C-alpha positions in Angstrom: -40.7 11.5 4.3 -37.0 10.6 4.1 -35.7 7.2 3.2 -33.8 5.9 6.2 -32.4 2.9 4.4 -30.0 5.0 2.3 -26.5 5.0 3.7 -23.9 7.7 3.3 -20.4 6.9 2.0 -18.9 7.4 5.5 -21.5 5.0 7.0 -20.5 2.4 4.4 -16.9 2.9 5.1 -17.4 2.3 8.8 -19.9 -0.6 8.4 -17.9 -2.8 6.0 -16.0 -5.7 7.4 -12.3 -5.2 7.5 -10.3 -7.5 5.2 -7.0 -9.0 6.0 -5.2 -6.5 3.7 -6.9 -3.4 5.3 -4.3 -1.3 6.9 -1.5 -3.3 5.4 -0.8 -1.4 2.2 2.8 -1.1 3.2 3.1 -4.8 2.0 3.2 -3.4 -1.5 6.4 -1.5 -0.8 7.9 -4.5 1.0 7.0 -6.7 -2.0 8.6 -4.2 -4.3 11.8 -4.3 -2.2 11.8 -8.1 -2.2 11.2 -8.2 -6.0 14.1 -5.8 -6.6 16.3 -8.1 -4.4 15.2 -11.1 -6.5 15.9 -9.4 -9.8 19.3 -8.2 -8.5 20.1 -11.7 -7.2 19.3 -13.2 -10.6 21.5 -10.7 -12.3 24.3 -11.3 -9.9 24.1 -15.1 -10.3 23.9 -15.0 -14.1 26.7 -12.4 -14.4 29.5 -13.4 -16.8 32.7 -13.4 -14.8 36.0 -13.9 -16.7 38.2 -16.8 -15.7 41.0 -15.9 -13.2 39.2 -12.9 -11.7 40.7 -12.1 -8.3 38.6 -12.2 -5.2 36.3 -10.6 -4.1 35.3 -10.2 -7.8 32.6 -8.3 -9.6 29.8 -10.2 -7.9 30.8 -9.2 -4.4 29.2 -5.8 -4.2 25.9 -6.8 -5.9 25.7 -9.7 -3.5 26.0 -7.4 -0.5 23.3 -5.1 -1.9 21.1 -8.0 -2.7 21.4 -9.4 0.8 20.7 -5.9 2.3 17.6 -5.5 0.2 16.4 -9.0 1.1 16.9 -8.3 4.8 15.1 -4.9 4.6 12.2 -6.4 2.6 11.8 -9.2 5.2 12.0 -6.7 8.1 9.3 -4.5 6.4 7.0 -7.5 6.0 7.5 -8.5 9.7 6.9 -4.9 10.8 3.7 -4.6 8.8 2.3 -7.9 10.0 3.2 -7.4 13.7 1.9 -3.9 14.0 -1.6 -3.4 15.4 -3.0 -0.3 13.8 -6.5 1.0 13.8 -8.2 1.0 10.4 -8.2 4.5 8.9 -11.6 6.1 8.6 -11.6 9.2 6.4 -14.3 11.2 8.2 -12.9 10.5 11.7 -12.2 14.0 13.3 -10.0 12.4 15.9 -7.6 10.7 13.5 -4.2 11.1 15.1 -1.3 8.8 14.2 0.5 6.7 16.8 3.8 8.3 15.8 2.5 11.8 16.6 1.2 10.7 19.9 4.6 9.1 20.7 6.4 12.3 19.7 4.1 14.4 21.9 4.6 11.9 24.8 8.3 12.2 24.4 8.4 15.9 25.2 10.0 16.5 28.6 9.1 19.2 31.1 11.5 21.7 29.4 10.1 21.0 25.9 7.9 23.5 24.2 4.9 22.7 22.1 3.8 25.5 19.8 0.3 25.6 18.3 0.2 27.5 15.1 -3.1 28.7 13.8 -4.2 28.4 10.2 -3.4 32.1 9.6 0.3 31.6 10.3 0.4 28.5 8.1 -1.2 30.5 5.2 1.2 33.3 5.7 4.2 31.0 5.7 3.0 29.2 2.5 2.5 32.6 0.8 6.0 33.6 1.8 7.5 30.4 0.4 5.6 31.0 -2.9 7.0 34.5 -3.3 10.6 33.5 -2.4 11.1 32.1 -5.9 14.1 29.9 -6.8 16.7 28.9 -4.2 19.7 30.1 -6.2 22.3 28.8 -3.8 21.0 25.2 -3.9 20.5 25.4 -7.7 24.1 26.6 -8.1 25.5 23.8 -5.9 23.5 21.2 -7.9 24.6 22.5 -11.3 28.2 22.8 -10.1 28.2 19.2 -8.8 26.7 17.9 -12.1 29.1 19.9 -14.2 32.0 18.6 -12.1 30.8 15.1 -12.5 30.6 15.5 -16.3 34.1 17.0 -16.5 35.8 14.4 -14.3 34.0 11.3 -15.5 36.2 10.7 -18.6 39.4 11.1 -16.6 38.5 9.2 -13.4 35.7 6.9 -14.5 37.5 5.0 -17.2 
């Protein structure tokens, strides 16, 4: 005889009551952006500025960045709190994001939707693994870094 009172992990996940924070983990990112704005604001306010510094001064650009970060942080908080998202259930076979559905709905009559089977995905991944290093991208990156190192003493003060 089996014990019917035992619940699986997926059943527990579905049965628990959602908390206020459920589905709002993006608030951590928004809080990080606001904290960064606060630290930058403190640094800008307490910056030692020499007497007679011409306007706009050394506090101008940090103030712009601080204001931008604060606005983006507030916008993130508002976006997270206003969105109505379904709670994520790990074992839900029909888990499709709203963004994907919006993208699919935006296809017009001339659009083409390709369905790629797992065999094609595996073959593409195997091809990427055997390609090795992207030498062109690496050369551009190293040349840019070397140019920066060479020009910095002359142009950067």
